[in-house]
N, C-alpha and C positions, 0 to 999 in steps of 0.2 A: 744538521747545520750547526757547526760548532766552531768555536775559537780554539785553535790547536793548543793553546796554553791551558785549556780546561780539560783536555783529554788525559785520563790517567795513564801512567806508564804501564807498559806491559808487565804483568805479574806472573812469575813462574812459581808454581805451588811448592816446590821443594827447596826454595831459597828465600831469604829475606832480602830481596833485591830492592823493592820499593818501600815506601813508608809502610808502617803497620797500618794498612788501610782499614780504618776503624769501621766495624760492621761487617767486614769480610771474614769468612771462616778460613783461617790460615793453617792449612795442613802442611807443615813445614818439615822437611828433612834437611838438617844442617850438619855441620862437621865439627867434632871436638878436636882439641889440639893434643894429640898423642901419637906415638909412632910404634909400629910393629911390623913384622915381616909381611909383605903383601902376597896375596894369592897371585899366581901367574895367569894372566888373561891372554887370549889370542891377540896377536899384534894388530894395531890399528892401521887402517889404510893411510897412506901419506896425504898430507893436506893438499898437495898438488893435484891429486886425483879428484878431491872434492871440488877444488876451484874449477877444474875442467867441466864439471857438471853444470856450471852456471853459465848459460849462454842464452841471450835473447836476440836472435837475428832480427834486423829491422831494415826498412827502407824509408826514405823520406822525400818530401817535395815541399815547395813553398808556393802558395798562390800569389797572384799579382798584388793582392792587397796586403801581403806580408804574413799571412797565416802560415805558420810552420806545422806541417802534418807528418807524423811518424806512424808507420804501419808495421805491426808485428803479426805474423800469421801463426795461429795455433788452432788446429782442427779437432782438438780432443772433444769438444762439445759445440753444439750449434748456438753459440753465444758470442757477443762482441762487447768488449769493454770500451766505453767512450769516456775519455778523460780530457777535460779542458783546463789548462793551467794558465792563469793570467799573471803577468809580471807586476803584481801589485799586492802589497801586504801592509802590515801596520808600520813598517819602517818608512813608508812613503807618506805617512800622515803628518801634516804640519801641526805645530802646537795649537791647542784649542780644538782639535778635531780628532782626538784619540778615539779609537773604536769604530771609525768610519768604515774601514775596510771590511770588518766583520759585520757591521750593520748592513752594509750594502750586499754582502753575501746573502743575508736573509731576504733582502728585497728581491733578489734574483729568483726566488722560489715562489713568488706571488703572481706569476703570470706576465706575459708579454703582449705586445699589441695584436699579434695574430694567433696567440694561444693563451687567452685570458684564463684566469682562475688558477687554482693551486697547481704547481708544476708536478706534484706527485700523482695527481689524478690520471693523466694520460700515461704516466710511467707504470703505475700499478695495473692499469688496464692491459698493458702488453706483457706483464710479468717481469718487470725490471727487478734486479737484485743489486745489492751493494750500491744504493744510490744515496748521495748526500753531497755535502760541500763542507769545506774547511777553510779557515783563514789562519795564517801565522805571519811571522815577521816578514818573510820574503815573498809570499805568494797567496793567491786565493785560487782554490780549485773546485771543480764540479765534476761529478762522475756518476756513472750508472753502467751496469752490465745488463744488456738486453738480448733477447733472442735475435738471431741473425735476421729473421723476417721483420723485426721491428727496428732495424738500424735506420731506415729512412725517417721514421718518426722521431727517434732520438736526435738525429742530426738536424731535423727541422726545429725541434724544441731548443736545442743548444744554439743554433744559429739565430733563432728569433730573439732569444734573450741577449745575444751578443750584439745584434744590429738593430733591434726594434723593441727597446724596453721602455724608454723614457715616457712614452705616451700612456703606459700602464701604471706608472708610479703616481699615486695620488697621496694627498695628505693623510687620508684615512689609513692607507696601506703603510705609510711611514710610521704613523703613530702606533699601529698594531705591532709592527715588528720591533719598534723601539722598546715597547713594553716586554716583548718576548726576550729580547737580548738582555734587558735589565734583570729579568728573572733568571736568565742563564748565569749572569754575573752573581746574583744573590745566591743561587744554588751552589756555586763554587765557594763563595765566601762563607757559606753556612757550615762548611766541613771543618773538622779539627785541623789546625794548621792552615786554614783556608786563605789566610792573608800572607802566607809565606811568599807566594809568587810575586806580590807587589814589592815586598822588602828586598827580595833577592835581585830584582831588576833595578830598583832605585839605588841599592847599595853599590852596584857595580858601574852603572852608566849614568852620566849626567842627564837631566831631563831633556836637554837639547839634542842628545845623541839619537840617531834613528832607532836604536834598540833600547832606548831609555824609558819605554813605557810598555805595559802589557798589551797584548792584542785585544783583550776584552774592552779596554778603554776605561774612561771615568764616567760616572753617572752624570756629572755636570756637562761634559762634552756631548754625551748622547742626548741629554735633554735639549741641548742647544742646536742639534742638527736640524736644519731647515730643508724644505723640499728643494729649494734652489741648490743648496749644498750638495745633496745626494745626486741630483741630476748632473751637476758639474763633475762630481767624482766619476760618474759613469762615462761622460764624454772624455775625460782626461785619461782614463786608464783601461777602458774595455774595448778598444779597437782590435781588429784581427791581427794587426802587426805587433800587438802586445801579448799574444797568446800562443800557446803550443797545444795542438790537438793530437792526442794519441788514440789510435784505434788498434786494439789488440784482441786477437781471437780468430773467429771464423770469417776472415776477410782477407783479401789480397790487395796488392798495390793498385792494380788496374781498376778494380771495383771501387776502392777507396777514392781514387782520384776523380772518378766521374761523380760520385755522390757528394764529395766535399765541395767540388767546384759548383755543383748544382745548388747546394744550400748556403754556402758561405761566400761564393765568388762575388756576389753583388754588394757585399757589405764594404763600405768605404773604410779606408785606413784612418786611424786617428793618431793622436800624439803618442810618442813612444816613451814609456817609463824610463827614467834615468835613475840609476842606483845612487842614492845620496851618499856623500862621503861618510864612511863609518869606520874610522880607525880603531884599533884595539886600544882602549884607554891605558895610559901608562901610570895613572894615579887614580885614587878613589874620589868620588864627588863629595863625600861627606865623611861621617864617622867610620872608622875601621871596624868597630865592634858595637853591637846594640843588643838590647834585650827587649823582647816583646811578650806581652801577656795574652794568653788565650785560654779557653776552657779545655785543657788537654790533660790526659792522664799521665803523660810522661814528657820530660823535658827533651826538646829537640835541639841539637847542636848542628849548625851548618857553617861551612867555610867555602868560599867560592872565588874563583879567579876569572877575569876576562882573558880570553885566549883567541888565537886565530880561528877562522872558519874553515869550511870543508875543502876549499881550493888551495889551502896553504900546504906546503910540503911537510909541515909538522903535524898535520891533522891525523894521519894514521898512527903516528907514534903516541899522540895524546890519547887516542882511543884505546890503544893497548895499555897505556899507563893507568887509565881509569879502570879498565877491566881487571888488571892485576891487583890494584889497590883495593877495589871494592865492587867489582862486577862479577867475578867468578864465584862459584860456590866455595872455592878454596882460596878466596882472596885474602890478602894480608889483614884487612880490617876484620873480616869474619874470624880468621884464625886467632888473631890477637885480642881484639876488642870484645868480641862476642863469646868465643869459645874458650880462649886461653885465659885471659885476665878477667873476663866476665864483667866488664865495665859498661857494656851496652847490650841491649836486646836485639839490636839491628844496626847495621852500618853499611854504607854504600858509597860508591864514587861513580860519577857519570860525566862523560864529555859529550856535550850537546853542540853539534856543529850547525851553524847557519851559513848562508851564502857569503857573508862578509866578516862575521865574527863568530866566536863560540864562547861557551862557558864550561868551566871545569868545577864541578860541585861535589863536595863531601858532605854527607849527612850521617848522623848517628842519633838513635833514640836511646837516651840514657837509661841504664838500668835503675829502677827505683832504689833509693838509698845511696846512690853514688853521686859524688859531686860532679856537676857538669864541667867545672874547670879542669878536673882531672882527666875527663874524657877528651876535652879539647886539647890539652897538653899532650896526651898520648897520641892523638891523631897527628899533631904537628911533628912529634918524634918519628912516627912511621913515615910520614911524607919526607922528612929530612933525610932519613936513612935511604929511602927510595931515590931521592935526588943524588945522594952521594954514590950509591952502589948500583942502582938500577935493578931491573928484574933479572931472573935467571932465564936461560934459554928455554927451559921447560915451561916456565910461566908464560912466556911469549907464545910458544907453540900451542899450549892448551887454550889460550884465549883465541888465537887465530882459528884453530880447528873448531871450537865451539861456535864462533861467529859465522864461519863459512857454512857450517852444517845448518844453522838456523836460517841462513839466507836461502839455501837450496829449497827448503820446504816452503818458505815464504813466497817463493816465486812460482808456485804451482798455480795460483790464481792469476787470471789475466787482468783483473782490476780491483776495485774496492779501495780500502785505506792503504793497502800494500799492493803486492802483485807486480806483474811485469809492466803494466802501463805506468805505474808510479815510478819505477826505476828509470824508465826511458824519459818520462817527463821531467823528473828532477834533474837528470843529467843535462837535458837540453836547456832547461830554464836557468839552472844555477851555474853550469859549467860549459855551456854551448857545445855539449857532446852527449847525445843520447846514450852512448856506450861508456859513459864515465864510470858506471858501476864496475866495469872490468878493470879500469885503472885503479879504482879504490881497492878492489880485492887483491890485485897484484901488489899494490903498495903495502897493504896490510900483511900479506904473506912474506914480504921482503923485510919486515922489521926485525931488528936484532936487539939484544940487550943494550948495546951501545947507542943505537939510534933512539931508543925509548928513553934511556937515561938522559941523553943530551936534550931532548925536547922537554922533559920534566925539569931539568936544571935551568933551562932557558925561561920557562913560563911559570913554574910553581915556586919561584923565588921572588916574584913580583908582588906588589901590594895585593892583598886579599881582603875580602869583606867577610866578617864573621857575624853570626846571628844566633841567639838563643831564644827559643820560645818556651816560656815557663807557664805553669798553671796560674790562673788568676783571671779576674774579670777583664774582658777586652776593653781597651781604651776606645773611646768614641772615635769613629772615623767617618769621613764624609760619605763614603760609599754606602753606608748602612742607612742613611736617611731616606725615608720614603716620602716622596712629594705628595701634596694633597691630590686626592683623586681628580682626574680630569676626564670629562666625558669624551669618548671617542666615537665618532660616527662610523657606522658600518661602512666597509668599503664595497660598494656595489660592483658586481661583476660586469666588466665592460664587454660589449659584443666584439667579436673578432673583426679587425679591419678588413681582413680578406685580401689584402694586397699581395699576398704570396700564395694564394690558393688554400685549399682546405688542408687540414692535418692529414698527413699520409696514412693510408690504410695499412693494416698489418697483414703480411702474407701468411702462408701456411707455416705454423710453428713446428720446428723439428721435435720429434718425440724424445723423451728422456731415455738415455742409455744408461740405466743403472746397472752396475756390474753384477755378474752372477755371484750369488753368495753360496759358498760351499761349506759343508760341515764335516768334521772328522772328530775322532776321539783319540786321546793319548791312552797309553796302556793302563793307566790308573783310573780311567773314566772321565777325566777332564775333557769337556767339549771344546773343540777349536772351531771358531766361526771365522771364515776367511773370505776376503774379496781381493781381486787383483786390480791395481791401478798402476799404470806404467809411466805417467807423466813426469815423475821425478824419482830418482833412485833413493827413496826413503821408505823405511818400514815403520809403521806405527802399530803398537799393540797395547791392549788394555787387559789386565788381569782383574776381572770383575767378580766381587764376592757378594753373595746375597746377604747383605748386612745393612749398611747405611745408617742414617740418623735414627731410624726406627729401632735399630739394634743397640743404641747407646744404653748404658747402664742407668736405669731410671733414677736411682738415688745417688749416682755419681756422674752426672752429665758432664761431658768433656772427656770421658775415657777414650772414646773412639779417636778423637782428634789427637790426644796426647800419644796414643799408641802409634798413630800414623807419623806423628812428628818424631818419634824415637826410632822408626824403622831403619833409617840409615845412619843412626848414631854409632853404628858398628855392627859387623856380622861376626860369624865365628872366626874369621881369619883376617878381616879388614877393619881398620878403624875408619871413621867417617872422613878424615882428610884423604885417606887413600881412596875411598869410594868416590869422593868429589873429583879428585885428580884423575882417576881412571875414566870416569864418564866424560870429563873434559877432553882427554886425549882421544876418545872415541867420537867426539862430537855428538854425544848422546844426551838426551834429556830424560830423566826419570822423575816422574811426578806422582803425587798422591792426591786423592780427592774423595768426596762422598756426596751422594744425593740422598733423598729421603729413603730410598730403597737399596742402594748399592754403595759399596766401598771399593775404591779402585786404586790400582797401581799401574801407571802408564809408562810406556817406553816409546821413545822416538829416536831413531838412529839411522845414519846412512846405511843403506843395505849392504855395502861393502864391509861394514863393521857389525853386521847382525849377530854373528855368533858370539863375538866378545861382548856386545851390548846385552844380549840375552843372558849371558853367564852372570854379568854384574847384576842385572835386574832380578834374576832368580835368586841370587844370594841374599839380596835385600828382602825378598818376599819370604824366603824359606828359613833364613838363618839370622834374623835380627838378634843382637845380643842384649838389647835394652840395658846398656851399660849404666850401672848405678852411679858412676862418677859423673855422668852427663845429665841424669834425670833432673836434678835440682835446677840446672840452667835452663833446660827445655821447659820445665814447669813455669819458671819465671817469665820466659818468653810468652807462654800461653796466657798466664795471668795478666801480663801487660796488654796482650791483645784483647782480653776481656774488658779490661779497664778502658781501652780505647773505644771498644764498642759502646760503652756506656756514655761516651761523649759524642757519638755520631748519630745523626737523625735516623739513618737507615739501620744502624746497629741496634738502636733502641726499639724501633718499630718491629724489627725482625724477631726480637726477643719476646715482645708482648703479644703480637697478633696471633701467632700459632696457638697459644694457650687459650685464646678467646674463640678462635674459629674451630679448633679441633680438640676440645677438652676430652680427656680420657683416651685419646688415640696415641699410639706410638709416635705419630707425626708431630705431636705437641712437644716432643723432645727437642725440636729445632730451636735451640737457645744459643745461637752464635757459637762461641768457642767454649761454652759450658758454664757450669756453676762454679764461681771462684773458690768457694769453701771446699767443694768436692775436689776440684783440681788440685788445690793445695795439699789435700790429704792423700792423693793417689800414691800408690807404691808400685815398685817393679812387679810385684805379684799381681796387682790389678791389671797391669798391661799384659802380662803373660797370659792371664786368664781370658782377657778379651780376645787376644790373638788366637788362643787355642780354640775358643768357642766359635769364632766367626771367620778368621782369615786362614782358611783351611781348604784343602783340595776338593772336598766333597761339596763345598759351597761356591766353587770357582768355575768360571768360564773364561776362555781366552779369545778375544776378538782381535783380528789382525787385518790390516790393509797394507799391501806391499806390492812392489814391482816384481818380487821374486815368486816363483811358482809355489803352489800349495805343498807339493812334495818336499821341497827344500825347507819351507817354513815349518811344516809338521815335524820334520826330523830335528830341527833346532829346538822346537818346543818339547819334543819327546826327550831329547837329551837333557834338558834343563829341568823339566817338571814331571816326566813320566814315572819316576820312582818315588814321587812325593806321596806320603800316606797320611791320612787323618789320624788324630790321636785324641781319645777322650770323647765326651759327649758334645754334640753340636748345639749351638745356641738356637733358640726358637723365638719367633715374633708372633704375638697374638693381637689381632685386630678386632674391635667390637663390630657387631653386625651393623650398627648404625651410629653415626656421630652427629650431634646437633650442636650448632654454635650456641654460645651463651645468648641470653636475651639481648635485644638491640640496645646499644648504648654508645656513648662516646667516652673514650679514655684519653685524657690529656696527660702526656708525659712532659713535665715542666723542664724546659731547657732554656735558661735565660740567654739573652743576647743573640737570639735567633732572628736574622733578617727574613727568613722564610719559615713556614711551617710545613712539615711533611704529613700529608693525610694518607693513611693506609686503611683499607677496608677489606672485609672478607665475609663470605657466607658459604655454608655447606650447600652442595648441590644434590647430594644423594648418589652421585656418580662415582665410578671408579676409573682409573686410568686404563684398565683393560676393556672398558666399554668402547663402543664406536662413537668417538667424539667428533668425527668429521662434520656432521651437521651443526654442532655447537661451535666449532672453530670457524666455520663459514659465517654463522650468525654473529659471532663476536667481532669479525673483521670490521663491521660498521659501528660497533659499540666501543670497544677498547683495544682491539687487536692490531690496529694499524695507525699510521700517522693521520689518515683520513677518518678514523673513528670519531664518533660524535663527542666522546669525552675529551679527547685531545683538541679537536677543532673548536669546541666551546671554550675551554679554559685557556688554551694557548692562543689560537688564532682569533677567536671572537673577542674574548675578554682580556687577553694578554696578561693573565695572572700567573702563568706558569710557563716553564720552559718545555715541559712535556708531561703528558698524562697517559697511563696505560692500564689496561685491565686484561686478565687472562685466566684461563683455567689452570690452576697449579696442579699439574697432572702427576700423580703418584700412582703406584700400582693399585692401592686400595682406597683411594680418595681423589677427588678432583674439585676442591673448593674453588670458587671464583674470587680473585683478589684484585685489588686496585691500588695503584700508587700515584700520588699527585702532590709533588712539591709546589707550594703556592706562596706568594708573597704574604708576609705576616698580617698585614692590615686587611687582607681579603680572605682570611681563613674561613670565617663563618659563611660568607656568601659563596665561597668556592665549594664548601661541603654541601650547602644547600643546592647549588647548581648540579653537583654530581648526583645527588639523590634524585633530583628532578629529571636529569637526563636519563638515568637508569629506569626510573618508573615510567617515563613516557615511552621509552624504547620497548618496554615489556607490556605496554597497554595501548595507548592511543596512537603512538607513532612508531610502529614496528619497522623492521627492515623493509626498504623499498625494493622494487624490482631492479632499479639501477644499481643500488648498493649490492644486491645479490649477484647480479651479473659481473660487477667489478670484482667481487670476492672470488667468484669461480674462475673468471678469466685470469686474475692474478695468481690464484693458487695453481692452476694448471700450466700456464705459460711460463711460470718462474722455475719449474722443476729442474731444467738443465742447469740453470744458474745456482739453484739451491744446493745441488749435489755435484758441483764442479770439482771440489777438492777431496783429497783422501780424508781430511778431518770430517767433512760433511758426511761421507759414506760411513766412516767409523761410528759417528754419533747415531746415524740412522740404524745401523745394524744393532747397536745396543738398545735403542728405543723399541725397535720391533721385537726384540727378544723379551724385554721387560714387559711390554704390553700384550704379549701373546699373539702378535701379528705374524703373518707369513713373511718369509725373507724377501719375497717379490712384492711386498706391499706398495712400495713407491713406484715400482714399474707398472703397477695396475691401478694407481690411484686416480688417474685421469678419468677412467670410466666411472669411478665412484663419485667424483665431483659432478660429472655430467648427468648422473642419475638423480641428483638432488633436485628438489623443488623448493620454491620460496615458502609455501605453506608448511612443508615438512621442517624446514630450518626454523621458521618462526615458532612453530609448536614446540620443538625441542628446546629452544631457548627459554620460552616462557615456562616450560615444565621444570627446567633446571634452576632458574634464578628467581628467588622470592625477594623483590626489592625491599620489602618491609622487614626482612630478617638480618640485614647487614649489621655488623658490629664495626665500629670505627676507632682507629687510634690516631691521635693528632700529636705530633712531636713539635713543640714550640714553646714560646714564652707564655706561661699560663696566665699571668696577669694581663696580657694583651689579648690573648685569643679566647679565653674562657667566656668573657662577656659576649663575644660574637657567637658563641655556640649555645648559650643558655636558652635562646629563643627558638631553637630548631625542633623542639618537641621530643627530645631524647634525653635520658638521664646522662649527666656529665660527671665523670669522676676525674680527680686529679691525683697524680702520683709523681713523686720526685724521681728524677733520672737515677739518682743513687740507690733508689729502692727497687729498681727493675731486676737486679740480680743479687740483691743483698749487698752488704758492705764487704768489699774485697779484703782479704786478710792482709795484715801488715807485711811489708816487704821483708824477705828473709835477710839476715845479716850477710854482708859482703865480706868474704875472706880477703885478707890482705894479699896483694900480689907479691910474688917472690921475684 
């Protein structure tokens, strides 16, 4: 349940596309600005061939009450995506009622008249996957993917909250969800640059404009929302004639028509939403340039224009323009600002299109030591040059190919946040055409340098809003004020009215059809682990090395990440610009990453380009040059990432907790992007040594999921990797026989100006990832492993102190500690930590898992299998997990029997044996002056450390060479 403007942008590990997401480990392969003769790669398939692969056949009908229904049949798995999109979003909110659309979205999950209680309960019972809801400017949507046999139940639930909701909304429910939403808002505000979204919106649109406020709304308006207000919102916007229902998956038109008429046909039509006038502003509502202070590690420079929305003829040209300027790995911003002139550590451009307007946004993270004004001026020069001369034909083609390729893979799923149901619903709601995605792709493929230049000249010469975010104490802002605590009465569960009959039973759930996993070996001994999936013409491969964070150099933490970041800074024959351009022409994504135990290089490519994509992938893996000329820049990027982590709640907690939970273990090396002093001192020789010891064929396995047969895939891999030989001694990892967490305590990391505190906790369990953890995972479902777990239900739904709480076994090959994460509002930090400790202790003693909780966990775990492994991504992850944990390749094909063999006493005993509630160590990231007094009475030692001390003092920024 999220406001869409709080969802982070998609992040691709090998590019700096989004913000330096503080706290994330950024394993980045980027591109330096130099030229040399390129290796000849096999020719890429034409983009027209890729476009043809994107097809979502559909049929539609409309009920008498106005409900539009779209049906797409996909029989690859016994699941159906149910997606309901309402024509109501934050643009429909009148002044004084901002945040209402999103607040109401939350209320829709708290039960309806004939299905009272939490909406997730009956969904988890049937094994639903990908279930949630989101709100944005133009719409509110609700979605779940369910087993085919549970379709009646899903339709009953969706229709009941569409037609029979108001009787279930009480003042207590409203107060609870108001608190949850306000903590969702605080959680977003609490991040570095967290207030950017407000400034970006207010700087472009007047407050009276429908797009002139963020979806999350203001605290004051949320506080003022009354029960009468929210019920009127429902009556005004939630009629069937204001909605689109998409059913995608194992269903046909005839079946859909009967079921939808049965469950939705009796709901009366309501008022029809009318799109408010929303012209693209021709002038700015206020200042054209502003400076904002925030506790950030690097200055951010932003420039933004108001532009047309997705139905405008200029939309595809603006999308291409953003891609060429700052979206591609070989973008002009990357090549000039980041790699060439080294003015920024990151730069991007994005066109975000809404139904009626759009925004065109440029962002750069300024390199430490560089004047932000210089970066802004250079960005302006690059845009001006683009407006004058436009892109090259090759730039346009590379962007289109990359985008179409990504879209192919994204449409393998039937539902969720993306998938085919989303494509059909968006087209129907925003453009009155479920097949609008085809028109968009055709228009994208038809772009030329002239059309892109014309759109840029038309829109990027209009008034723009500029913002700098610089380091400093945040100015006081109304959103950060915490109102006095107000008692909230528990919302008693209402009995079902029963006017529509009982909740439909679930039929026989179809068995999981997990693909057969086959194994082969290349001539040099590298094992190839393969599964075939034919839903989309895409090949996904992972070159997995037995390394991971545990293999990082103990006194030079960050060596692994810098090695990965340098892998595509050049090979023996290609420089990184050529590498980036080559993969864009192929529509390929080449990524790097690491877990505690493995280091990976991934490939995702249209299967028609498999040979060429594998050639490029292999050259990066086997022939990285670690160009000395690029090392300084890439180190600066990593050092900036480390500095960002030290301003982020999650980044700080992730650095401190592993050392407390796993002292003396190689897993304690999990220190974000590394030790800044060590990273600053790393040399090319250090990287060569790490690669020689760890990224080598005798430590490698190749995992592949493809529509192409094993024989073809094996031949491609043999050609590219079969003659690879190891050189020198291999690295080794040594794990202690037993690891014990430090003595119980609370460590407060002082982070001033924090409207929330992040509570993180952990304890060793004595278990390993290779152990059979299924009984423990079932036991954890009712504690911290699901939305309905007691930790989340207590702090979020009952106390509304948090947006979400979770706990899980952090499963590594040689350890599986139990860890908890709970962001809570700052004034409830102490009570929240006390509540967590109490919930855990009671679960392990006087109030263990109940029979109902056990049955829900087993039902959800078994019935969700077909949804959990719907896509090639899911299968590829499972293959790697099974290999890491020593499980058979058919583990998931046989897991239902394992679930059914479990008993509640067995699960309870395993949980109690694993978790000692008295041994937890806690980390609290927040404003020490406010939260420490709340913690002093909890009976644990409390230590305070400054955020700046978490990773030592970062070294001074290296001098910046003058640009020529």
